[in-house]
Each structure stands twice: as C-alpha cells, then as structure tokens.
PDB file of N, CA, C and O in Angstrom:
ATOM      1  N   MET A   1      91.972 134.750  51.216  1.00  0.00           N
ATOM      2  CA  MET A   1      92.201 135.334  52.512  1.00  0.00           C
ATOM      3  C   MET A   1      93.139 136.868  52.715  1.00  0.00           C
ATOM      4  O   MET A   1      94.263 137.102  52.274  1.00  0.00           O
ATOM      5  N   SER A   2      92.158 137.858  53.612  1.00  0.00           N
ATOM      6  CA  SER A   2      92.788 138.548  54.051  1.00  0.00           C
ATOM      7  C   SER A   2      93.975 138.984  54.493  1.00  0.00           C
ATOM      8  O   SER A   2      93.456 139.629  55.403  1.00  0.00           O
ATOM      9  N   MET A   3      95.140 139.197  54.642  1.00  0.00           N
ATOM     10  CA  MET A   3      96.254 139.556  54.977  1.00  0.00           C
ATOM     11  C   MET A   3      96.001 140.013  56.619  1.00  0.00           C
ATOM     12  O   MET A   3      97.163 140.050  57.024  1.00  0.00           O
ATOM     13  N   ALA A   4      95.472 140.235  57.326  1.00  0.00           N
ATOM     14  CA  ALA A   4      94.889 140.153  58.514  1.00  0.00           C
ATOM     15  C   ALA A   4      94.896 139.139  59.055  1.00  0.00           C
ATOM     16  O   ALA A   4      95.583 138.777  60.010  1.00  0.00           O
ATOM     17  N   PHE A   5      93.842 138.405  58.267  1.00  0.00           N
ATOM     18  CA  PHE A   5      93.201 136.952  58.860  1.00  0.00           C
ATOM     19  C   PHE A   5      94.580 136.024  58.747  1.00  0.00           C
ATOM     20  O   PHE A   5      94.603 135.032  59.475  1.00  0.00           O
ATOM     21  N   ILE A   6      95.737 136.270  57.886  1.00  0.00           N
ATOM     22  CA  ILE A   6      96.525 135.297  57.797  1.00  0.00           C
ATOM     23  C   ILE A   6      97.731 135.418  58.915  1.00  0.00           C
ATOM     24  O   ILE A   6      98.434 134.509  59.357  1.00  0.00           O
ATOM     25  N   LEU A   7      97.749 136.620  59.189  1.00  0.00           N
ATOM     26  CA  LEU A   7      98.654 137.053  60.403  1.00  0.00           C
ATOM     27  C   LEU A   7      98.028 136.464  62.087  1.00  0.00           C
ATOM     28  O   LEU A   7      98.488 135.892  63.076  1.00  0.00           O
ATOM     29  N   ILE A   8      96.930 136.942  61.694  1.00  0.00           N
ATOM     30  CA  ILE A   8      96.197 136.278  63.169  1.00  0.00           C
ATOM     31  C   ILE A   8      96.082 135.024  63.221  1.00  0.00           C
ATOM     32  O   ILE A   8      95.936 134.603  64.369  1.00  0.00           O
ATOM     33  N   LYS A   9      96.094 134.090  62.241  1.00  0.00           N
ATOM     34  CA  LYS A   9      96.112 132.971  62.840  1.00  0.00           C
ATOM     35  C   LYS A   9      97.603 132.385  62.320  1.00  0.00           C
ATOM     36  O   LYS A   9      97.737 131.220  61.947  1.00  0.00           O
ATOM     37  N   ARG A  10      98.249 132.959  62.337  1.00  0.00           N
ATOM     38  CA  ARG A  10      99.724 132.367  62.283  1.00  0.00           C
ATOM     39  C   ARG A  10     100.554 133.070  63.618  1.00  0.00           C
ATOM     40  O   ARG A  10     101.709 132.794  63.942  1.00  0.00           O
ATOM     41  N   ASN A  11      99.692 134.002  64.267  1.00  0.00           N
ATOM     42  CA  ASN A  11     100.102 134.002  65.842  1.00  0.00           C
ATOM     43  C   ASN A  11      99.015 133.365  66.534  1.00  0.00           C
ATOM     44  O   ASN A  11      99.135 133.000  67.703  1.00  0.00           O
ATOM     45  N   ILE A  12      98.541 133.296  66.236  1.00  0.00           N
ATOM     46  CA  ILE A  12      97.505 131.964  67.393  1.00  0.00           C
ATOM     47  C   ILE A  12      98.513 130.934  66.981  1.00  0.00           C
ATOM     48  O   ILE A  12      99.635 131.199  67.411  1.00  0.00           O
ATOM     49  N   LYS A  13      98.441 129.917  66.325  1.00  0.00           N
ATOM     50  CA  LYS A  13      99.148 129.173  66.042  1.00  0.00           C
ATOM     51  C   LYS A  13     100.577 128.916  67.037  1.00  0.00           C
ATOM     52  O   LYS A  13     100.846 127.951  67.753  1.00  0.00           O
ATOM     53  N   LEU A  14     101.254 130.007  66.809  1.00  0.00           N
ATOM     54  CA  LEU A  14     102.563 130.246  67.756  1.00  0.00           C
ATOM     55  C   LEU A  14     102.279 130.305  69.075  1.00  0.00           C
ATOM     56  O   LEU A  14     102.528 129.369  69.835  1.00  0.00           O
ATOM     57  N   PHE A  15     101.753 131.374  69.436  1.00  0.00           N
ATOM     58  CA  PHE A  15     101.192 131.140  70.885  1.00  0.00           C
ATOM     59  C   PHE A  15     100.628 129.680  71.562  1.00  0.00           C
ATOM     60  O   PHE A  15     101.130 129.311  72.623  1.00  0.00           O
ATOM     61  N   PHE A  16      99.952 129.160  71.145  1.00  0.00           N
ATOM     62  CA  PHE A  16      99.471 127.875  71.491  1.00  0.00           C
ATOM     63  C   PHE A  16     100.832 126.852  71.126  1.00  0.00           C
ATOM     64  O   PHE A  16     100.527 125.660  71.162  1.00  0.00           O
ATOM     65  N   LYS A  17     101.826 127.044  70.890  1.00  0.00           N
ATOM     66  CA  LYS A  17     102.219 126.142  70.082  1.00  0.00           C
ATOM     67  C   LYS A  17     103.263 126.408  71.233  1.00  0.00           C
ATOM     68  O   LYS A  17     103.612 125.349  71.756  1.00  0.00           O
ATOM     69  N   ASP A  18     103.911 127.624  71.818  1.00  0.00           N
ATOM     70  CA  ASP A  18     105.100 128.061  72.543  1.00  0.00           C
ATOM     71  C   ASP A  18     104.596 127.595  74.156  1.00  0.00           C
ATOM     72  O   ASP A  18     104.036 128.493  74.785  1.00  0.00           O
ATOM     73  N   LYS A  19     104.766 126.201  74.888  1.00  0.00           N
ATOM     74  CA  LYS A  19     104.013 126.216  76.203  1.00  0.00           C
ATOM     75  C   LYS A  19     104.497 127.063  77.133  1.00  0.00           C
ATOM     76  O   LYS A  19     103.627 127.575  77.839  1.00  0.00           O
ATOM     77  N   GLY A  20     105.974 127.469  77.428  1.00  0.00           N
ATOM     78  CA  GLY A  20     105.980 128.654  78.620  1.00  0.00           C
ATOM     79  C   GLY A  20     105.284 129.728  78.003  1.00  0.00           C
ATOM     80  O   GLY A  20     104.708 129.932  79.072  1.00  0.00           O
ATOM     81  N   MET A  21     104.705 130.790  77.100  1.00  0.00           N
ATOM     82  CA  MET A  21     103.922 131.873  77.118  1.00  0.00           C
ATOM     83  C   MET A  21     102.557 131.405  77.255  1.00  0.00           C
ATOM     84  O   MET A  21     101.587 132.046  77.662  1.00  0.00           O
ATOM     85  N   PHE A  22     102.609 130.239  76.872  1.00  0.00           N
ATOM     86  CA  PHE A  22     101.137 130.000  77.114  1.00  0.00           C
ATOM     87  C   PHE A  22     100.598 129.724  78.956  1.00  0.00           C
ATOM     88  O   PHE A  22      99.626 130.306  79.436  1.00  0.00           O
ATOM     89  N   PHE A  23     101.392 128.832  79.664  1.00  0.00           N
ATOM     90  CA  PHE A  23     101.296 128.701  80.502  1.00  0.00           C
ATOM     91  C   PHE A  23     101.437 130.188  81.308  1.00  0.00           C
ATOM     92  O   PHE A  23     100.462 130.394  82.030  1.00  0.00           O
ATOM     93  N   THR A  24     102.418 131.226  81.328  1.00  0.00           N
ATOM     94  CA  THR A  24     102.561 132.465  81.610  1.00  0.00           C
ATOM     95  C   THR A  24     101.063 133.311  81.649  1.00  0.00           C
ATOM     96  O   THR A  24     100.489 133.948  82.532  1.00  0.00           O
ATOM     97  N   SER A  25     100.709 132.945  80.089  1.00  0.00           N
ATOM     98  CA  SER A  25      99.491 133.649  80.359  1.00  0.00           C
ATOM     99  C   SER A  25      98.149 133.217  81.317  1.00  0.00           C
ATOM    100  O   SER A  25      97.189 133.805  81.815  1.00  0.00           O
ATOM    101  N   LEU A  26      98.481 132.347  81.287  1.00  0.00           N
ATOM    102  CA  LEU A  26      97.446 131.590  82.260  1.00  0.00           C
ATOM    103  C   LEU A  26      97.487 131.949  84.056  1.00  0.00           C
ATOM    104  O   LEU A  26      96.535 132.240  84.781  1.00  0.00           O
ATOM    105  N   ILE A  27      98.598 131.838  84.326  1.00  0.00           N
ATOM    106  CA  ILE A  27      98.941 132.099  85.707  1.00  0.00           C
ATOM    107  C   ILE A  27      99.223 133.257  86.164  1.00  0.00           C
ATOM    108  O   ILE A  27      99.162 133.483  87.372  1.00  0.00           O
ATOM    109  N   THR A  28      99.593 134.221  85.234  1.00  0.00           N
ATOM    110  CA  THR A  28      99.731 135.590  85.563  1.00  0.00           C
ATOM    111  C   THR A  28      98.512 136.547  85.976  1.00  0.00           C
ATOM    112  O   THR A  28      98.710 137.536  86.681  1.00  0.00           O
ATOM    113  N   PRO A  29      97.019 136.142  85.418  1.00  0.00           N
ATOM    114  CA  PRO A  29      95.767 136.588  86.067  1.00  0.00           C
ATOM    115  C   PRO A  29      95.922 136.390  87.755  1.00  0.00           C
ATOM    116  O   PRO A  29      96.047 137.214  88.661  1.00  0.00           O
ATOM    117  N   ALA A  30      95.855 134.912  87.740  1.00  0.00           N
ATOM    118  CA  ALA A  30      95.979 134.389  89.285  1.00  0.00           C
ATOM    119  C   ALA A  30      97.094 134.785  90.403  1.00  0.00           C
ATOM    120  O   ALA A  30      97.045 134.628  91.623  1.00  0.00           O
ATOM    121  N   ILE A  31      98.210 135.403  89.511  1.00  0.00           N
ATOM    122  CA  ILE A  31      99.039 135.793  90.849  1.00  0.00           C
ATOM    123  C   ILE A  31      98.808 137.174  91.193  1.00  0.00           C
ATOM    124  O   ILE A  31      99.127 137.730  92.244  1.00  0.00           O
ATOM    125  N   LEU A  32      97.975 137.868  89.782  1.00  0.00           N
ATOM    126  CA  LEU A  32      97.493 139.133  90.238  1.00  0.00           C
ATOM    127  C   LEU A  32      96.270 139.083  90.914  1.00  0.00           C
ATOM    128  O   LEU A  32      96.417 139.853  91.864  1.00  0.00           O
ATOM    129  N   LEU A  33      95.214 138.637  90.953  1.00  0.00           N
ATOM    130  CA  LEU A  33      94.376 138.613  91.853  1.00  0.00           C
ATOM    131  C   LEU A  33      94.769 138.443  93.172  1.00  0.00           C
ATOM    132  O   LEU A  33      94.367 139.319  93.938  1.00  0.00           O
ATOM    133  N   VAL A  34      95.688 137.239  93.817  1.00  0.00           N
ATOM    134  CA  VAL A  34      96.304 137.161  94.905  1.00  0.00           C
ATOM    135  C   VAL A  34      96.639 138.450  95.733  1.00  0.00           C
ATOM    136  O   VAL A  34      96.196 138.772  96.835  1.00  0.00           O
ATOM    137  N   LEU A  35      97.538 139.108  94.923  1.00  0.00           N
ATOM    138  CA  LEU A  35      98.125 139.979  95.278  1.00  0.00           C
ATOM    139  C   LEU A  35      97.338 140.948  95.481  1.00  0.00           C
ATOM    140  O   LEU A  35      97.410 141.535  96.561  1.00  0.00           O
ATOM    141  N   TYR A  36      96.180 141.448  94.276  1.00  0.00           N
ATOM    142  CA  TYR A  36      95.130 142.234  94.964  1.00  0.00           C
ATOM    143  C   TYR A  36      94.275 141.968  95.898  1.00  0.00           C
ATOM    144  O   TYR A  36      93.959 142.966  96.545  1.00  0.00           O
ATOM    145  N   VAL A  37      93.643 140.737  96.302  1.00  0.00           N
ATOM    146  CA  VAL A  37      93.021 140.637  97.467  1.00  0.00           C
ATOM    147  C   VAL A  37      94.048 140.445  98.844  1.00  0.00           C
ATOM    148  O   VAL A  37      93.476 140.270  99.920  1.00  0.00           O
ATOM    149  N   THR A  38      95.479 140.474  98.822  1.00  0.00           N
ATOM    150  CA  THR A  38      96.353 140.240 100.360  1.00  0.00           C
ATOM    151  C   THR A  38      96.606 141.911 100.564  1.00  0.00           C
ATOM    152  O   THR A  38      96.902 142.451 101.631  1.00  0.00           O
ATOM    153  N   PHE A  39      96.397 142.622  99.175  1.00  0.00           N
ATOM    154  CA  PHE A  39      97.474 143.785  99.457  1.00  0.00           C
ATOM    155  C   PHE A  39      96.015 144.946  99.508  1.00  0.00           C
ATOM    156  O   PHE A  39      96.112 145.902 100.278  1.00  0.00           O
ATOM    157  N   LEU A  40      94.886 144.811  98.771  1.00  0.00           N
ATOM    158  CA  LEU A  40      93.758 146.029  99.092  1.00  0.00           C
ATOM    159  C   LEU A  40      92.244 145.284  99.223  1.00  0.00           C
ATOM    160  O   LEU A  40      91.209 145.662  98.674  1.00  0.00           O
ATOM    161  N   GLY A  41      92.393 144.285  99.981  1.00  0.00           N
ATOM    162  CA  GLY A  41      90.948 143.370 100.598  1.00  0.00           C
ATOM    163  C   GLY A  41      90.592 144.648 101.643  1.00  0.00           C
ATOM    164  O   GLY A  41      89.619 145.342 101.347  1.00  0.00           O
ATOM    165  N   ASN A  42      91.192 144.901 102.592  1.00  0.00           N
ATOM    166  CA  ASN A  42      90.688 145.631 103.399  1.00  0.00           C
ATOM    167  C   ASN A  42      90.150 146.910 102.633  1.00  0.00           C
ATOM    168  O   ASN A  42      89.298 147.606 103.185  1.00  0.00           O
ATOM    169  N   VAL A  43      90.531 147.170 101.628  1.00  0.00           N
ATOM    170  CA  VAL A  43      90.253 148.777 101.291  1.00  0.00           C
ATOM    171  C   VAL A  43      88.974 148.490 100.297  1.00  0.00           C
ATOM    172  O   VAL A  43      88.132 149.385 100.236  1.00  0.00           O
ATOM    173  N   TYR A  44      88.799 147.455  99.616  1.00  0.00           N
ATOM    174  CA  TYR A  44      87.857 146.929  98.725  1.00  0.00           C
ATOM    175  C   TYR A  44      86.437 146.813 100.003  1.00  0.00           C
ATOM    176  O   TYR A  44      85.509 147.622 100.032  1.00  0.00           O
ATOM    177  N   ARG A  45      86.544 145.968 100.687  1.00  0.00           N
ATOM    178  CA  ARG A  45      85.828 145.650 101.970  1.00  0.00           C
ATOM    179  C   ARG A  45      84.971 146.949 102.578  1.00  0.00           C
ATOM    180  O   ARG A  45      83.751 147.056 102.702  1.00  0.00           O
ATOM    181  N   ASP A  46      86.127 147.989 102.947  1.00  0.00           N
ATOM    182  CA  ASP A  46      85.655 149.354 103.866  1.00  0.00           C
ATOM    183  C   ASP A  46      85.055 150.036 102.931  1.00  0.00           C
ATOM    184  O   ASP A  46      84.244 150.743 103.530  1.00  0.00           O
ATOM    185  N   SER A  47      84.954 150.305 101.426  1.00  0.00           N
ATOM    186  CA  SER A  47      84.621 150.636 100.486  1.00  0.00           C
ATOM    187  C   SER A  47      83.154 150.337  99.993  1.00  0.00           C
ATOM    188  O   SER A  47      82.321 151.173  99.643  1.00  0.00           O
ATOM    189  N   PHE A  48      82.998 148.788 100.045  1.00  0.00           N
ATOM    190  CA  PHE A  48      81.934 148.639  99.468  1.00  0.00           C
ATOM    191  C   PHE A  48      81.152 148.749 100.955  1.00  0.00           C
ATOM    192  O   PHE A  48      80.362 149.639 100.641  1.00  0.00           O
ATOM    193  N   THR A  49      80.885 148.498 102.134  1.00  0.00           N
ATOM    194  CA  THR A  49      80.288 148.839 103.296  1.00  0.00           C
ATOM    195  C   THR A  49      79.897 149.740 103.340  1.00  0.00           C
ATOM    196  O   THR A  49      78.732 149.872 103.715  1.00  0.00           O
ATOM    197  N   SER A  50      80.807 151.018 102.914  1.00  0.00           N
ATOM    198  CA  SER A  50      80.513 152.332 103.072  1.00  0.00           C
ATOM    199  C   SER A  50      79.422 152.694 102.222  1.00  0.00           C
ATOM    200  O   SER A  50      78.489 153.423 102.560  1.00  0.00           O
ATOM    201  N   ASN A  51      79.598 152.080 100.949  1.00  0.00           N
ATOM    202  CA  ASN A  51      78.317 152.519  99.834  1.00  0.00           C
ATOM    203  C   ASN A  51      77.084 151.926 100.296  1.00  0.00           C
ATOM    204  O   ASN A  51      76.084 152.323  99.697  1.00  0.00           O
ATOM    205  N   LEU A  52      76.932 151.207 101.068  1.00  0.00           N
ATOM    206  CA  LEU A  52      75.414 150.171 101.352  1.00  0.00           C
ATOM    207  C   LEU A  52      74.581 151.198 101.784  1.00  0.00           C
ATOM    208  O   LEU A  52      75.007 152.035 102.579  1.00  0.00           O
ATOM    209  N   PRO A  53      73.298 151.239 101.300  1.00  0.00           N
ATOM    210  CA  PRO A  53      72.694 152.570 101.879  1.00  0.00           C
ATOM    211  C   PRO A  53      72.293 152.254 103.031  1.00  0.00           C
ATOM    212  O   PRO A  53      72.286 151.048 103.276  1.00  0.00           O
ATOM    213  N   ASN A  54      71.924 153.019 103.897  1.00  0.00           N
ATOM    214  CA  ASN A  54      71.735 152.362 105.606  1.00  0.00           C
ATOM    215  C   ASN A  54      70.399 151.664 105.642  1.00  0.00           C
ATOM    216  O   ASN A  54      70.057 151.091 106.676  1.00  0.00           O
ATOM    217  N   SER A  55      69.923 151.671 104.987  1.00  0.00           N
ATOM    218  CA  SER A  55      68.388 150.241 105.041  1.00  0.00           C
ATOM    219  C   SER A  55      68.762 148.720 105.128  1.00  0.00           C
ATOM    220  O   SER A  55      68.247 147.790 105.748  1.00  0.00           O
ATOM    221  N   LEU A  56      70.065 148.814 104.111  1.00  0.00           N
ATOM    222  CA  LEU A  56      70.295 147.746 103.692  1.00  0.00           C
ATOM    223  C   LEU A  56      71.551 146.778 104.925  1.00  0.00           C
ATOM    224  O   LEU A  56      72.586 147.307 105.329  1.00  0.00           O
ATOM    225  N   LYS A  57      71.165 145.518 105.264  1.00  0.00           N
ATOM    226  CA  LYS A  57      71.773 145.485 106.517  1.00  0.00           C
ATOM    227  C   LYS A  57      72.248 143.911 105.982  1.00  0.00           C
ATOM    228  O   LYS A  57      71.640 143.006 105.411  1.00  0.00           O
ATOM    229  N   LEU A  58      73.484 144.055 106.416  1.00  0.00           N
ATOM    230  CA  LEU A  58      74.273 142.847 105.545  1.00  0.00           C
ATOM    231  C   LEU A  58      74.954 142.665 106.859  1.00  0.00           C
ATOM    232  O   LEU A  58      75.488 143.503 107.585  1.00  0.00           O
ATOM    233  N   SER A  59      74.734 140.679 107.072  1.00  0.00           N
ATOM    234  CA  SER A  59      75.581 139.969 108.268  1.00  0.00           C
ATOM    235  C   SER A  59      77.038 140.327 107.830  1.00  0.00           C
ATOM    236  O   SER A  59      77.509 140.309 106.693  1.00  0.00           O
ATOM    237  N   GLU A  60      77.469 140.564 108.685  1.00  0.00           N
ATOM    238  CA  GLU A  60      79.432 140.446 109.016  1.00  0.00           C
ATOM    239  C   GLU A  60      79.610 139.297 108.339  1.00  0.00           C
ATOM    240  O   GLU A  60      80.515 139.283 107.505  1.00  0.00           O
ATOM    241  N   SER A  61      78.792 138.084 108.543  1.00  0.00           N
ATOM    242  CA  SER A  61      79.434 136.604 107.831  1.00  0.00           C
ATOM    243  C   SER A  61      79.549 136.865 106.296  1.00  0.00           C
ATOM    244  O   SER A  61      80.284 136.269 105.509  1.00  0.00           O
ATOM    245  N   ILE A  62      78.732 137.810 106.048  1.00  0.00           N
ATOM    246  CA  ILE A  62      78.652 137.697 104.059  1.00  0.00           C
ATOM    247  C   ILE A  62      79.505 138.798 103.690  1.00  0.00           C
ATOM    248  O   ILE A  62      79.908 138.814 102.526  1.00  0.00           O
ATOM    249  N   ILE A  63      79.852 139.717 104.468  1.00  0.00           N
ATOM    250  CA  ILE A  63      80.946 140.294 103.968  1.00  0.00           C
ATOM    251  C   ILE A  63      82.717 139.907 104.326  1.00  0.00           C
ATOM    252  O   ILE A  63      83.719 140.180 103.666  1.00  0.00           O
ATOM    253  N   GLU A  64      82.601 139.327 105.363  1.00  0.00           N
ATOM    254  CA  GLU A  64      83.830 138.717 105.562  1.00  0.00           C
ATOM    255  C   GLU A  64      84.144 136.917 105.726  1.00  0.00           C
ATOM    256  O   GLU A  64      84.537 136.320 106.728  1.00  0.00           O
ATOM    257  N   GLU A  65      83.894 136.502 104.706  1.00  0.00           N
ATOM    258  CA  GLU A  65      83.183 135.290 104.795  1.00  0.00           C
ATOM    259  C   GLU A  65      84.808 134.406 104.637  1.00  0.00           C
ATOM    260  O   GLU A  65      85.616 134.496 103.713  1.00  0.00           O
ATOM    261  N   PRO A  66      84.895 133.520 105.971  1.00  0.00           N
ATOM    262  CA  PRO A  66      86.145 133.254 106.200  1.00  0.00           C
ATOM    263  C   PRO A  66      86.723 131.661 105.323  1.00  0.00           C
ATOM    264  O   PRO A  66      86.123 130.586 105.335  1.00  0.00           O
ATOM    265  N   VAL A  67      88.065 131.980 104.610  1.00  0.00           N
ATOM    266  CA  VAL A  67      88.774 131.071 103.534  1.00  0.00           C
ATOM    267  C   VAL A  67      88.751 129.652 104.847  1.00  0.00           C
ATOM    268  O   VAL A  67      89.357 129.488 105.906  1.00  0.00           O
ATOM    269  N   LYS A  68      87.867 128.953 104.192  1.00  0.00           N
ATOM    270  CA  LYS A  68      88.480 126.996 104.531  1.00  0.00           C
ATOM    271  C   LYS A  68      89.286 126.738 104.102  1.00  0.00           C
ATOM    272  O   LYS A  68      89.394 126.581 102.886  1.00  0.00           O
ATOM    273  N   LYS A  69      90.328 126.566 105.064  1.00  0.00           N
ATOM    274  CA  LYS A  69      91.596 125.609 104.776  1.00  0.00           C
ATOM    275  C   LYS A  69      91.066 124.123 104.663  1.00  0.00           C
ATOM    276  O   LYS A  69      90.002 123.797 105.190  1.00  0.00           O
ATOM    277  N   THR A  70      91.710 123.399 104.081  1.00  0.00           N
ATOM    278  CA  THR A  70      91.844 121.826 103.675  1.00  0.00           C
ATOM    279  C   THR A  70      92.988 121.696 103.492  1.00  0.00           C
ATOM    280  O   THR A  70      93.794 122.478 102.986  1.00  0.00           O
ATOM    281  N   LEU A  71      93.109 120.753 103.873  1.00  0.00           N
ATOM    282  CA  LEU A  71      95.037 120.116 103.867  1.00  0.00           C
ATOM    283  C   LEU A  71      94.862 118.746 103.086  1.00  0.00           C
ATOM    284  O   LEU A  71      95.840 118.031 102.869  1.00  0.00           O
TER     285      LEU A  71
END
C-alpha cells in the first residue's frame, strides 16, 4: 500500500471515531443553509425572477411557496 492510502485510511478512522467532529461536520451545512435563506432569500428571489425571459410567466405561488408549519 502506498503511504498516502495508509494516511487517508487513518484519518478517516479518526474522523468517524470523534463524535463531536462528526456531528459538527453534519450540522454546519444545515446552519449555513438556514442563514443563507434567512438573510439572502429576497436577493435570490429577485435575481431569479429578473433573469426569467419575458415569455415565461410563473405563478407567484411557485416562486414564493409558503412554508407549512407543523406543530
């Protein structure tokens, strides 16, 4: 086996052994997505609708799909 393969295998084992690092690596993208949607959702929606061709008409319900809250 090459030295690179041995080091990669070792680092993968260490990564999955450390539960804190594993959990953090899974939750971080979700946090970033929530922050992006929260603060840049309007900018994204405006740029999306401004770049649509004039011949294509989308319903407002498609663009601004309401989030259904479940209790």
